[in-house]
N, CA, C and O of each residue as an XYZ file, in Angstrom:
340
protein
N      15.514     -1.429     -5.271
C      15.073     -0.358     -4.406
C      14.133      0.593     -5.160
O      13.153      1.085     -4.600
N      14.445      0.841     -6.428
C      13.589      1.723     -7.222
C      12.218      1.104     -7.424
O      11.211      1.813     -7.434
N      12.170     -0.209     -7.584
C      10.887     -0.896     -7.756
C      10.050     -0.763     -6.490
O       8.845     -0.523     -6.558
N      10.694     -0.921     -5.331
C       9.959     -0.795     -4.074
C       9.441      0.625     -3.869
O       8.322      0.816     -3.394
N      10.244      1.610     -4.223
C       9.803      2.998     -4.085
C       8.610      3.267     -5.006
O       7.661      3.948     -4.618
N       8.663      2.733     -6.219
C       7.545      2.908     -7.151
C       6.287      2.221     -6.640
O       5.194      2.777     -6.742
N       6.430      1.030     -6.097
C       5.268      0.314     -5.543
C       4.691      1.062     -4.352
O       3.472      1.153     -4.202
N       5.565      1.596     -3.505
C       5.096      2.337     -2.332
C       4.338      3.600     -2.748
O       3.266      3.883     -2.215
N       4.891      4.359     -3.696
C       4.215      5.587     -4.110
C       2.915      5.295     -4.855
O       1.948      6.048     -4.737
N       2.888      4.210     -5.619
C       1.653      3.816     -6.305
C       0.573      3.436     -5.302
O      -0.589      3.806     -5.470
N       0.946      2.704     -4.266
C      -0.016      2.333     -3.225
C      -0.522      3.563     -2.488
O      -1.708      3.660     -2.176
N       0.375      4.503     -2.210
C      -0.036      5.723     -1.509
C      -1.024      6.524     -2.350
O      -2.017      7.028     -1.824
N      -0.765      6.645     -3.642
C      -1.692      7.360     -4.522
C      -3.019      6.619     -4.646
O      -4.079      7.240     -4.722
N      -2.957      5.294     -4.666
C      -4.185      4.509     -4.733
C      -5.047      4.682     -3.500
O      -6.275      4.665     -3.586
N      -4.406      4.849     -2.345
C      -5.164      5.054     -1.109
C      -5.793      6.444     -1.050
O      -6.716      6.662     -0.266
N      -5.316      7.383     -1.857
C      -5.920      8.713     -1.924
C      -7.193      8.724     -2.778
O      -7.911      9.724     -2.805
N      -7.468      7.641     -3.459
C      -8.629      7.564     -4.339
C      -9.930      7.773     -3.575
O     -10.854      8.412     -4.079
N     -10.002      7.239     -2.368
C     -11.229      7.375     -1.580
C     -11.542      8.843     -1.315
O     -12.703      9.246     -1.379
N     -10.528      9.645     -1.020
C     -10.750     11.072     -0.774
C     -11.241     11.780     -2.033
O     -12.124     12.635     -1.967
N     -10.666     11.421     -3.175
C     -11.098     12.037     -4.431
C     -12.538     11.676     -4.769
O     -13.298     12.518     -5.248
N     -12.908     10.437     -4.521
C     -14.282     10.001     -4.800
C     -15.257     10.731     -3.883
O     -16.334     11.139     -4.318
N     -14.882     10.898     -2.616
C     -15.752     11.634     -1.690
C     -15.914     13.085     -2.130
O     -17.004     13.649     -2.026
N     -14.838     13.690     -2.617
C     -14.935     15.063     -3.125
C     -15.889     15.143     -4.311
O     -16.671     16.088     -4.421
N     -15.825     14.149     -5.202
C     -16.750     14.127     -6.344
C     -18.192     13.964     -5.896
O     -19.094     14.602     -6.438
N     -18.407     13.107     -4.903
C     -19.775     12.897     -4.414
C     -20.321     14.154     -3.741
O     -21.509     14.453     -3.860
N     -19.478     14.880     -3.048
C     -19.936     16.084     -2.360
C     -20.073     17.274     -3.301
O     -20.668     18.288     -2.935
N     -19.527     17.158     -4.512
C     -19.614     18.243     -5.489
C     -21.032     18.489     -5.974
O     -21.410     19.634     -6.224
N     -21.820     17.433     -6.111
C     -23.221     17.576     -6.479
C     -23.505     17.780     -7.951
O     -24.631     18.138     -8.297
N     -22.540     17.571     -8.842
C     -22.792     17.772    -10.269
C     -22.967     16.449    -11.002
O     -22.727     16.372    -12.207
N     -23.376     15.426    -10.300
C     -23.517     14.095    -10.885
C     -24.991     13.747    -11.024
O     -25.830     14.206    -10.250
N     -25.290     12.924    -12.029
C     -26.658     12.430    -12.123
C     -26.827     11.257    -11.154
O     -25.870     10.844    -10.499
N     -28.030     10.732    -11.067
C     -28.350      9.712    -10.055
C     -27.532      8.435    -10.238
O     -27.022      7.882     -9.263
N     -27.404      7.966    -11.475
C     -26.670      6.716    -11.721
C     -25.187      6.882    -11.402
O     -24.587      5.992    -10.800
N     -24.588      8.005    -11.793
C     -23.175      8.248    -11.496
C     -22.942      8.335     -9.997
O     -21.963      7.793     -9.483
N     -23.838      9.016     -9.296
C     -23.716      9.138     -7.843
C     -23.830      7.781     -7.172
O     -23.118      7.505     -6.207
N     -24.720      6.930     -7.675
C     -24.889      5.593     -7.100
C     -23.631      4.749     -7.330
O     -23.170      4.058     -6.421
N     -23.085      4.805     -8.532
C     -21.869      4.046     -8.835
C     -20.688      4.544     -8.009
O     -19.905      3.744     -7.496
N     -20.557      5.862     -7.880
C     -19.465      6.414     -7.077
C     -19.630      6.097     -5.600
O     -18.636      5.893     -4.903
N     -20.853      6.052     -5.110
C     -21.085      5.686     -3.713
C     -20.661      4.241     -3.463
O     -20.049      3.941     -2.438
N     -20.981      3.360     -4.385
C     -20.565      1.959     -4.259
C     -19.049      1.841     -4.308
O     -18.450      1.126     -3.505
N     -18.429      2.546     -5.256
C     -16.975      2.522     -5.358
C     -16.325      3.128     -4.120
O     -15.279      2.660     -3.669
N     -16.939      4.158     -3.578
C     -16.424      4.804     -2.377
C     -16.416      3.846     -1.194
O     -15.459      3.817     -0.420
N     -17.472      3.068     -1.054
C     -17.523      2.098      0.040
C     -16.464      1.024     -0.129
O     -15.881      0.574      0.858
N     -16.206      0.608     -1.355
C     -15.182     -0.404     -1.597
C     -13.788      0.138     -1.319
O     -12.970     -0.555     -0.714
N     -13.503      1.360     -1.747
C     -12.162      1.911     -1.541
C     -11.918      2.311     -0.097
O     -10.775      2.312      0.360
N     -12.975      2.652      0.627
C     -12.802      3.057      2.020
C     -12.424      1.875      2.909
O     -11.761      2.057      3.930
N     -12.833      0.685      2.537
C     -12.616     -0.480      3.398
C     -11.487     -1.380      2.928
O     -11.227     -2.413      3.545
N     -10.819     -1.012      1.861
C      -9.700     -1.823      1.358
C      -8.454     -0.977      1.242
O      -8.511      0.186      0.845
N      -7.333     -1.569      1.589
C      -6.046     -0.909      1.429
C      -5.492     -1.258      0.057
O      -5.468     -2.427     -0.326
N      -5.052     -0.261     -0.675
C      -4.438     -0.502     -1.975
C      -2.976     -0.845     -1.730
O      -2.229     -0.042     -1.171
N      -2.574     -2.032     -2.146
C      -1.188     -2.457     -1.955
C      -0.797     -3.395     -3.089
O      -1.624     -4.138     -3.618
N       0.463     -3.346     -3.445
C       1.000     -4.257     -4.449
C       1.632     -5.414     -3.703
O       2.601     -5.231     -2.966
N       1.091     -6.596     -3.892
C       1.564     -7.787     -3.186
C       1.757     -8.909     -4.199
O       0.782     -9.480     -4.687
N       3.019     -9.230     -4.520
C       3.258    -10.296     -5.489
C       2.755    -11.646     -4.973
O       3.207    -12.149     -3.945
N       1.830    -12.199     -5.702
C       1.203    -13.487     -5.376
C       0.587    -13.494     -3.976
O       0.363    -14.563     -3.408
N       0.314    -12.323     -3.420
C      -0.310    -12.217     -2.111
C       0.593    -12.575     -0.947
O       0.104    -12.770      0.166
N       1.893    -12.666     -1.168
C       2.805    -13.098     -0.109
C       3.207    -11.969      0.834
O       3.233    -12.169      2.049
N       3.517    -10.805      0.310
C       3.932     -9.676      1.129
C       3.644     -8.393      0.373
O       3.550     -8.389     -0.854
N       3.505     -7.305      1.114
C       3.261     -6.009      0.497
C       4.580     -5.376      0.097
O       5.546     -5.385      0.861
N       4.608     -4.835     -1.095
C       5.811     -4.165     -1.596
C       5.748     -2.693     -1.187
O       5.243     -1.852     -1.931
N       6.265     -2.395      0.004
C       6.314     -1.018      0.460
C       7.565     -0.806      1.295
O       8.399     -1.704      1.412
N       7.695      0.363      1.869
C       8.907      0.684      2.619
C       9.020     -0.131      3.912
O      10.125     -0.338      4.412
N       7.902     -0.592      4.453
C       7.963     -1.457      5.631
C       8.655     -2.774      5.281
O       9.346     -3.354      6.118
N       8.472     -3.243      4.055
C       9.156     -4.456      3.611
C      10.666     -4.243      3.573
O      11.429     -5.132      3.952
N      11.101     -3.068      3.118
C      12.534     -2.763      3.072
C      13.117     -2.780      4.486
O      14.179     -3.357      4.716
N      12.427     -2.152      5.419
C      12.891     -2.135      6.804
C      12.957     -3.538      7.384
O      13.925     -3.886      8.060
N      11.952     -4.336      7.129
C      11.930     -5.706      7.616
C      13.060     -6.532      7.005
O      13.722     -7.300      7.703
N      13.274     -6.373      5.711
C      14.333     -7.108      5.031
C      15.708     -6.733      5.573
O      16.535     -7.603      5.844
N      15.944     -5.437      5.729
C      17.245     -4.977      6.245
C      17.477     -5.445      7.674
O      18.591     -5.844      8.016
N      16.457     -5.405      8.508
C      16.626     -5.862      9.888
C      16.887     -7.362      9.945
O      17.637     -7.822     10.806
N      16.288     -8.123      9.052
C      16.543     -9.560      8.997
C      17.977     -9.844      8.578
O      18.629    -10.718      9.149
N      18.470     -9.117      7.594
C      19.850     -9.305      7.145
C      20.826     -8.962      8.267
O      21.788     -9.695      8.499
N      20.587     -7.862      8.957
C      21.471     -7.478     10.065
C      21.438     -8.529     11.164
O      22.481     -8.850     11.734
N      20.276     -9.067     11.473
C      20.171    -10.086     12.508
C      20.974    -11.329     12.132
O      21.686    -11.873     12.976
N      20.877    -11.784     10.899
C      21.630    -12.958     10.476
C      23.133    -12.695     10.458
O      23.913    -13.591     10.782
N      23.551    -11.503     10.091
C      24.984    -11.175     10.110
C      25.504    -11.188     11.550
O      26.588    -11.708     11.812
N      24.739    -10.623     12.474
C      25.141    -10.643     13.888
C      25.235    -12.076     14.389
O      26.174    -12.419     15.108
N      24.282    -12.910     14.022
C      24.332    -14.318     14.447
C      25.554    -15.023     13.871
O      26.216    -15.787     14.574
N      25.857    -14.777     12.605
C      27.030    -15.396     11.986
C      28.317    -14.931     12.671
O      29.224    -15.735     12.884
N      28.404    -13.668     13.011
C      29.588    -13.156     13.706
C      29.724    -13.770     15.096
O      30.835    -14.047     15.549
N      28.603    -13.980     15.768
C      28.659    -14.594     17.105
C      29.117    -16.041     17.013
O      29.908    -16.486     17.845
N      28.644    -16.776     16.034
C      29.080    -18.175     15.890
C      30.531    -18.258     15.423
O      31.235    -19.209     15.762
N      30.973    -17.300     14.669
C      32.356    -17.296     14.182
C      33.316    -17.051     15.325
O      34.394    -17.645     15.345
N      32.971    -16.198     16.281
C      33.848    -15.902     17.401
C      33.767    -16.959     18.498
O      34.657    -17.015     19.346
N      32.757    -17.777     18.512
C      32.601    -18.792     19.570
C      33.444    -20.012     19.318
O      33.423    -20.952     20.114
């Protein structure tokens, strides 16, 4: 559970990167090359979600915990129904 919480908070902070880059671009204290590089990075971060996904199979976030718990409850209910039948 601690690993999932860490992955979720890391992903959330990573998604805030786009806002920080936009703030830097709007600050106006950058030279031309830095502004160009930050603009390119800004476009990449704006269109991609930062997520930790082991081997690309699933995202490690709180939605995964909810999905996992609901699956376990569903299987327990099914087992109880077959046991009483």
